N, C-alpha and C positions, 0 to 999 in steps of 0.2 A: 504494500500500500504506500504510494508515494505521490507527492505533489508534482504537477507538470512544470512548475516554476520554482527553481531552487537557486540559491546563490552559488556562484562559481561554476557549477556544472548543471546544465539544464536537465529537465526531466527526460526529454527524448534521448539525450546523450547517455544519461544514467541508465535508462531502460536498455539501450543497445549494449552497454557494458555488462549489465546484469545478464542479459540473454547470451552474450558471448561467454560469460563465465559459467552459466548453467542454463542450457537451452530448455530445461523443464521448469524453470522458475515461473511461478504464477504471479504476475505483476498486474496490479490494478492502479490506475492513475486518477488522482483527484485534480480537478481543474476549475478555474474560474471562467474559462471560456466555454463556448457551446460544445456539447459532446459530439456534434457533427462537423467540427472544425476539420478542415482538410488535412492538417498536419497529423491528426490521429489515425487517419485511414491506413497509412503504411504500417504504423505500429500495430494496429489491430490485425493486419494481414500477417505480421511477423511475430505474433504470439502475445501481444498485450491482451489480457483477459477481459478487461472491462474499463470503462471510463465513467466517473461519476462527477457531476458538477456541484460546485459550492453554492450555497452552504450545505454542509453534510451533517446529518444527525447521527447520533450513536446507533439508532436502529438500522439506518442504511448501511453503516459500516459492518454491523453484526451480520446483516443479511448477505453482504458481499463476501465476508469471510466464510460463512456457511456454504454459499454457492460455489466457491472456488477451492475449498479445501477438501 
């Protein structure tokens, strides 16, 4: 579970590094942008499990964890 915007290393770059390290990693991204933003399309095709838009509630996070674990 990670934010799409982080200091120093962006979310997409971090996602790519995670997948290179472990191709089976289950990554869900939280974003303040629209979940149909074009930049997420490639990541979804390459193993990003889900995208959730802010604000995010605890119940949403729990459901995502249940769904992807």
